[in-house]
VEXNU-908091 format. One line per 3 residues: number of its first residue (from 1); their letters; for each residue x, y, z of N, C-alpha, C, O. Coordinates in nm, 4 decimals, padded with zeros to 6 digits. Atoms other than C-alpha are relative to their C-alpha. Layout:
NUM	A	X/Y/Z/X/Y/Z/X/Y/Z/X/Y/Z; ...
//
This chain:
1	MSK	00.0845/00.0687/00.0785/12.9305/12.6525/13.4667/-00.0913/-00.0761/00.1410/-00.0485/-00.1379/00.2384; 00.0713/00.0563/-00.0924/12.6311/12.5560/13.6599/-00.0158/-00.1455/-00.0311/00.0029/-00.2118/-00.1331; 00.0186/00.1568/-00.0082/12.5480/12.2200/13.7825/-00.1152/-00.0543/-00.0885/-00.1200/-00.1755/-00.1092
4	FLE	00.1096/00.0511/00.1248/12.2511/12.1788/13.5277/00.0538/00.0349/-00.1396/-00.0149/-00.0265/-00.2212; -00.0630/-00.0208/00.0717/12.4657/12.3102/13.2530/00.0987/-00.1225/-00.0415/00.1077/-00.1813/-00.1493; -00.0842/00.1152/-00.0056/12.7370/12.0492/13.3689/-00.0544/-00.1359/-00.0215/00.0091/-00.2326/-00.0634
7	SIK	00.0946/00.1438/00.0233/12.4717/11.7728/13.3552/-00.0423/-00.0227/-00.1261/-00.0378/-00.1372/-00.1710; 00.0220/00.0146/00.1313/12.3606/11.8400/13.0229/00.1381/-00.0121/-00.1109/00.1423/-00.0748/-00.2168; -00.1411/00.0325/00.0862/12.7303/11.8646/12.8800/00.0140/-00.1340/00.0200/00.0402/-00.1991/-00.0812
10	RTD	-00.0662/00.1554/-00.0406/12.7988/11.5076/13.0589/-00.0806/-00.0778/-00.1192/-00.0231/-00.1338/-00.2125; 00.1129/00.0770/00.0807/12.5019/11.3563/12.8715/-00.0019/00.0164/-00.1718/-00.0227/-00.0835/-00.2408; 00.0102/-00.0642/00.1297/12.5091/11.5464/12.5192/00.0989/-00.0545/-00.0915/00.2188/-00.0377/-00.0691
13	KSD	-00.0963/00.0569/00.0814/12.6688/11.3802/12.2595/-00.0160/00.0405/-00.1673/00.0004/-00.0425/-00.2566; 00.0116/-00.0652/00.1301/12.6138/11.5985/11.9437/00.1202/-00.0066/-00.0335/00.1307/-00.0757/-00.1348; -00.1456/00.0008/00.0929/12.9960/11.6377/11.8609/-00.0048/-00.1209/-00.0462/00.0102/-00.1330/-00.1677
16	EAY	-00.0316/00.1363/00.0635/13.0016/11.2622/11.8308/-00.0712/-00.0500/-00.0948/-00.0218/-00.1240/-00.1798; 00.1134/00.0553/00.0715/12.6885/11.1913/11.6664/00.0630/00.0947/-00.1546/00.0826/00.0256/-00.2546; 00.0115/-00.1017/00.0968/12.7555/11.4737/11.4099/00.1787/-00.0078/-00.0870/00.2023/00.0280/-00.2024
19	SST	-00.1528/00.0282/00.0303/13.1797/11.3846/11.3857/00.0194/-00.1247/-00.0719/00.1049/-00.1402/-00.1590; -00.0209/00.1314/00.0248/13.1309/11.0326/11.3316/-00.0732/-00.0355/-00.1186/-00.1555/00.0375/-00.1738; 00.0429/00.0823/00.1484/13.0510/10.7910/11.0253/-00.1176/-00.0325/00.0308/-00.1883/-00.0667/-00.0640
22	SCT	00.1091/00.1071/-00.0692/12.7708/10.6502/11.2449/-00.1366/00.0647/-00.0701/-00.2160/-00.0243/-00.1007; 00.1053/-00.0343/00.1213/12.4894/10.8652/11.0255/00.0032/-00.0426/-00.0980/00.1189/-00.0408/-00.1401; 00.0300/00.0414/00.1438/12.3771/10.7289/10.6989/-00.0220/00.1451/-00.0434/-00.0661/00.2409/00.0201
25	PTQ	00.0737/-00.1265/00.0517/12.3321/10.9878/10.4557/-00.1256/00.0370/00.0191/-00.1577/00.1554/00.0291; 00.1645/-00.0260/-00.0112/11.9469/10.9385/10.4938/00.0242/00.0498/00.1418/-00.0112/00.1676/00.1462; 00.0057/-00.0113/-00.0889/12.0049/10.9638/10.8256/00.0131/00.1753/00.0190/-00.0685/00.2413/00.0833
28	HRM	-00.0274/-00.0995/-00.0161/12.1671/11.2963/10.7895/-00.0991/00.1552/-00.0842/-00.1154/00.2754/-00.0631; 00.1327/-00.1047/00.0637/11.8863/11.4344/10.5263/-00.1318/00.0097/00.1054/-00.2199/00.0956/00.1092; 00.1126/-00.0381/-00.1114/11.6608/11.3648/10.8256/00.0257/00.0891/00.0429/-00.0356/00.1894/00.0064
31	ING	-00.0460/-00.0948/-00.0778/11.8379/11.5596/11.0475/-00.0282/00.1428/-00.0741/-00.1208/00.2146/-00.0365; -00.0137/-00.1095/00.0669/11.8948/11.8418/10.8172/-00.1605/00.0592/-00.0584/-00.1854/00.1797/-00.0629; 00.1286/-00.0432/00.0206/11.5080/11.8394/10.6969/-00.0680/00.0319/00.1145/-00.1297/00.1384/00.1152
34	ALG	00.0830/-00.0406/-00.1402/11.3554/11.8352/11.0573/00.0496/00.0983/00.0527/-00.0345/00.1657/00.1121; -00.0554/-00.1157/-00.0387/11.5819/12.0952/11.1540/-00.0231/00.1016/-00.0613/-00.0786/00.1936/-00.0012; 00.0133/-00.1048/00.0796/11.5780/12.3149/10.8860/-00.1923/00.0057/-00.0097/-00.2324/00.1219/-00.0172
37	LAG	00.1506/-00.0161/-00.0178/11.1514/12.2576/10.8938/-00.0541/00.1062/00.1107/-00.1332/00.2005/00.1079; 00.0322/-00.0618/-00.1281/11.1589/12.3550/11.2462/00.0242/00.1284/-00.0150/-00.0651/00.2113/00.0026; -00.0581/-00.1354/00.0111/11.3659/12.6526/11.1853/-00.1011/00.0960/-00.0998/-00.1471/00.1992/-00.0509
40	EAG	00.0985/-00.0569/00.0794/11.1392/12.7751/10.8903/-00.1011/00.0298/00.0666/-00.1326/00.1479/00.0813; 00.1543/-00.0213/-00.0666/10.8187/12.7341/11.0725/00.0143/00.0870/00.1092/-00.0854/00.1510/00.1427; -00.0146/-00.1300/-00.0738/10.9723/12.9686/11.3291/-00.0230/00.1262/-00.0566/-00.0911/00.2200/-00.0152
43	EVV	-00.0156/-00.1250/00.0622/11.0438/13.2049/11.0925/-00.1410/00.0412/-00.0591/-00.1610/00.1627/-00.0606; 00.1703/00.0047/00.0360/10.6450/13.1714/10.9549/-00.0596/00.0677/00.1378/-00.1368/00.1636/00.1365; 00.0761/-00.0506/-00.1069/10.5572/13.2246/11.3187/00.0028/00.1424/00.0180/-00.0913/00.2216/00.0208
46	DII	-00.0538/-00.1487/-00.0233/10.7623/13.5393/11.3742/-00.0568/00.0981/-00.0828/-00.0849/00.2063/-00.0313; 00.0465/-00.0953/00.0893/10.6285/13.7067/11.0362/-00.1326/00.0158/00.0340/-00.1766/00.1281/00.0098; 00.1225/-00.0651/-00.0274/10.2591/13.6702/11.1703/00.0088/00.0450/00.1124/-00.0510/00.1516/00.1272
49	KKH	-00.0118/-00.0579/-00.1184/10.3469/13.7219/11.5150/00.0212/00.1951/-00.0055/-00.0554/00.2789/00.0420; -00.0031/-00.1429/-00.0077/10.4879/14.0797/11.4499/-00.1075/00.0691/-00.0732/-00.1186/00.1891/-00.0479; 00.0908/-00.0279/00.0847/10.1810/14.1084/11.1778/-00.1135/00.0328/00.1341/-00.1675/00.1401/00.1610
52	VQY	00.1191/00.0006/-00.0915/09.9381/14.0341/11.4596/00.0319/00.0843/00.1408/-00.0412/00.1712/00.1882; -00.0333/-00.0432/-00.1585/10.1047/14.1243/11.8030/00.0244/00.1612/-00.0266/-00.0435/00.2480/00.0281; -00.0276/-00.1194/-00.0031/10.2807/14.4352/11.6727/-00.0681/00.0928/-00.1298/-00.0269/00.2073/-00.1486
55	GKA	00.0583/-00.0808/00.0744/10.0678/14.5607/11.3982/00.0917/00.0325/-00.1609/00.0691/00.1205/-00.2439; -00.0915/-00.0658/00.1313/10.3527/14.5555/11.1057/-00.1082/-00.0774/-00.1111/-00.1890/-00.1685/-00.0930; 00.0587/00.0578/00.0964/10.2242/14.5031/10.7694/00.0736/-00.1277/-00.0546/00.1944/-00.1464/-00.0691
58	LDV	-00.0245/00.1200/00.0612/10.2050/14.1641/10.6248/00.0809/-00.0187/-00.1141/00.0361/00.0094/-00.2252; -00.0728/00.0497/00.1153/10.4960/14.0424/10.4132/-00.0450/-00.0919/-00.0687/-00.0123/-00.2040/-00.0298; 00.0596/00.0973/00.0601/10.3024/13.8603/10.1600/00.0926/-00.0926/-00.0667/00.0789/-00.2143/-00.0538
61	TLL	-00.0814/00.0263/00.0737/10.5871/13.8030/09.9362/00.1043/-00.0936/00.1107/00.1044/-00.2160/00.0983; -00.0562/00.0652/-00.1307/10.8279/13.7051/10.2762/-00.0633/-00.1485/00.0178/-00.0046/-00.2532/-00.0093; 00.0747/00.1142/-00.0476/10.5651/13.4542/10.3899/-00.0168/-00.1047/-00.0604/-00.0258/-00.2191/-00.0159
64	KEE	00.0003/00.1200/00.1180/10.5414/13.2845/10.0584/00.1446/-00.0887/-00.0123/00.1545/-00.2102/-00.0298; -00.1560/00.0554/00.0135/10.9381/13.2285/10.0455/00.0123/-00.0778/00.1216/00.0665/-00.1879/00.1116; -00.0252/00.0964/-00.0887/10.9301/13.0971/10.3806/-00.0857/-00.1102/00.0301/-00.0458/-00.1898/00.1151
67	LGD	00.0870/00.0931/00.0511/10.6551/12.8764/10.3091/00.0740/-00.1118/-00.1071/00.0656/-00.2342/-00.0967; -00.0645/00.0746/00.1309/10.8529/12.7498/09.9875/00.1170/-00.0545/00.0996/00.1478/-00.1725/00.0828; -00.1109/00.0712/-00.0619/11.1468/12.6934/10.2465/-00.0498/-00.1189/00.0838/00.0124/-00.2245/00.0949
70	MLY	00.0515/00.1442/-00.0499/10.9249/12.4582/10.4394/-00.0065/-00.1043/-00.0736/00.0406/-00.2147/-00.0461; 00.0269/00.1133/00.1178/10.8287/12.2736/10.1445/00.1072/-00.0773/-00.0410/00.1030/-00.1995/-00.0547; -00.1398/00.0518/00.0217/11.1987/12.2350/10.0566/00.0535/-00.0874/00.1103/00.1135/-00.1914/00.0832
73	YAG	-00.0389/00.1190/-00.1257/11.2716/12.0668/10.4119/-00.0977/-00.1110/00.0163/-00.0545/-00.2149/00.0663; 00.0270/00.1178/-00.0250/10.9998/11.8454/10.4126/-00.0305/-00.0341/-00.1308/-00.1420/-00.0850/-00.1425; -00.0213/00.0938/00.1632/11.0514/11.7290/10.0217/00.1470/-00.0683/00.0673/00.1673/-00.1866/00.0400
76	LLM	-00.1221/00.0736/-00.0302/11.4109/11.6511/10.1963/-00.0694/-00.1310/00.0914/-00.0397/-00.2447/00.0546; 00.0409/00.1220/-00.0651/11.2294/11.4114/10.4446/-00.0619/-00.0823/-00.0433/-00.0524/-00.1998/-00.0077; 00.0641/00.1065/00.0780/11.0019/11.2782/10.2099/00.0979/-00.1077/-00.0648/00.0810/-00.2295/-00.0694
79	LAI	-00.1405/00.0857/00.0708/11.3443/11.1581/10.0266/00.0634/-00.0828/00.0848/00.1186/-00.1898/00.0594; -00.0965/00.1004/-00.1097/11.4940/11.0257/10.3133/-00.0966/-00.1200/00.0458/-00.0376/-00.2182/00.0908; 00.0462/00.0833/-00.0205/11.1925/10.8157/10.3736/-00.0737/-00.0804/-00.1332/-00.1550/-00.1728/-00.1362
82	DTD	00.0954/00.0574/00.1165/11.0988/10.7667/10.0021/-00.1126/-00.0214/-00.0180/-00.1467/-00.1355/-00.0490; 00.1375/-00.0847/00.0459/10.7615/10.9247/09.9508/00.0099/00.1421/-00.0498/00.1005/00.2227/-00.0285; 00.0093/-00.1396/00.0529/10.6610/11.2205/09.7837/-00.1498/00.0705/00.0638/-00.2320/00.0184/00.1392
85	FKE	00.1156/-00.0974/-00.0263/10.3965/11.5157/09.8166/-00.1428/-00.0800/-00.0214/-00.2307/-00.0787/00.0648; 00.1253/00.0524/00.0291/10.1173/11.3182/09.6493/-00.0067/-00.1378/00.1175/-00.1124/-00.1819/00.1627; 00.0350/00.1218/-00.0867/10.1571/11.0276/09.8740/-00.0514/00.0280/00.1418/-00.1398/-00.0224/00.2112
88	VME	00.0707/-00.0655/-00.1690/10.1365/11.2348/10.2041/-00.0845/00.0577/-00.0190/-00.1559/00.0474/00.0807; 00.1364/-00.0805/-00.0115/09.8473/11.4667/10.0889/-00.0785/-00.1038/-00.0071/-00.1682/-00.0963/00.0768; 00.0889/00.1046/00.0171/09.6758/11.1668/10.0015/-00.0222/-00.0615/00.1578/-00.1271/-00.0465/00.2204
91	MNT	-00.0029/00.0477/-00.1564/09.7304/11.0132/10.3474/-00.0549/00.0783/00.0828/-00.1399/00.0416/00.1639; 00.0803/-00.1375/-00.1011/09.6393/11.3485/10.5193/-00.1216/-00.0043/-00.0187/-00.1978/-00.0264/00.0754; 00.1467/-00.0115/00.0710/09.3269/11.3758/10.3043/-00.0965/-00.1285/00.0684/-00.2064/-00.1036/00.1181
94	AKL	00.0486/00.1285/-00.0425/09.2234/11.0172/10.4114/-00.0141/00.0295/00.1568/-00.1249/00.0135/00.2079; -00.0205/-00.0117/-00.1417/09.3336/11.0993/10.7850/-00.1520/00.0706/00.0235/-00.2544/00.0202/00.0697; 00.1030/-00.1023/-00.0632/09.1074/11.4238/10.8161/-00.1368/-00.0558/-00.0667/-00.2345/00.0042/-00.0221
97	LKR	00.1423/-00.0062/00.0413/08.8006/11.2872/10.6247/-00.0514/-00.1126/00.1251/-00.1557/-00.1034/00.1899; 00.0148/00.0845/-00.1055/08.8273/10.9956/10.8663/-00.0673/00.0762/00.1264/-00.1825/00.0737/00.1698; 00.0121/-00.0702/-00.1262/08.8679/11.2126/11.1623/-00.1297/00.0966/00.0084/-00.2068/00.1089/00.1035
100	FPH	00.1292/-00.1229/00.0013/08.6059/11.4985/11.0412/-00.0817/-00.0478/-00.0971/-00.0809/00.0211/-00.1991; 00.0756/00.0658/00.1285/08.3745/11.2842/10.8137/-00.0964/00.1377/-00.0287/-00.1133/00.1805/-00.1429; 00.1237/-00.1087/00.0231/08.1108/11.5758/10.8486/00.0467/00.1607/-00.0029/-00.0377/00.2503/-00.0047
103	GFD	-00.0657/-00.1035/-00.0113/08.3629/11.8656/10.8569/00.0540/00.0338/00.1304/00.0236/-00.0518/00.2135; -00.0431/-00.0016/-00.0989/08.5477/12.0208/11.1450/-00.0961/00.0089/00.1063/-00.2023/00.0706/00.0981; 00.0708/-00.0079/-00.1220/08.4319/11.9578/11.4987/00.1113/-00.0025/00.1038/00.2053/-00.0819/00.1078
106	ASR	-00.0802/-00.0287/-00.1054/08.5975/12.0816/11.7890/00.0524/-00.1204/00.1078/00.1666/-00.1634/00.1244; 00.0123/00.1613/-00.0552/08.5257/11.7666/12.0108/00.0792/-00.0760/-00.0703/00.1732/-00.1161/-00.0017; -00.0637/00.1033/00.0862/08.6705/11.5470/11.7358/00.1328/00.0566/-00.0082/00.2217/-00.0263/-00.0276
109	AIN	-00.1269/-00.0502/00.0451/08.9673/11.7813/11.6930/00.0813/-00.0582/00.1636/00.1813/-00.1291/00.1746; -00.0707/00.0041/-00.1601/09.0468/11.7701/12.1100/00.0282/-00.1779/00.0244/00.1159/-00.2218/00.0988; 00.0093/00.1592/-00.0202/08.9853/11.3615/12.0866/00.0578/-00.0595/-00.1405/00.0393/-00.1753/-00.1779
112	KGG	-00.0583/00.0640/00.1311/09.1672/11.3271/11.7512/-00.1146/-00.1419/-00.0423/-00.1192/-00.2649/-00.0391; 00.1370/00.1021/00.0863/08.8297/11.2103/11.5812/-00.0418/-00.1320/00.0829/-00.0827/-00.2386/00.0368; 00.0697/00.1576/-00.1043/08.7376/10.9532/11.8907/00.1123/-00.1052/-00.0094/00.0915/-00.2195/00.0313
115	Q	-00.0793/00.1207/-00.0012/09.0623/10.7676/11.8232/00.0821/-00.0122/00.1585/00.1558/-00.1077/00.1826
//
């Protein structure tokens, strides 16, 4: 085993974190939601990559299924923090209106609306 992998193994506490009872059900839900969301986002990226880069026909049904899976995991995260889609969408709408009051602007996007 390389020194690099040994150093990772020395500091990795994954086994302890998942085998102990130190994680609450809410924390487990957050972990599952975050990891699931990342995984499903990767599947969406792969579908788009194959369509754009390789010329594969876009499978819209599969894309919709993966987007639905993303919403499932986003919902799981929302349950963990006691919110819902309506509140999250309203917060996002308010943020976008503040950041882009006159529509999209690349310079404001780069500077996050001048914040």
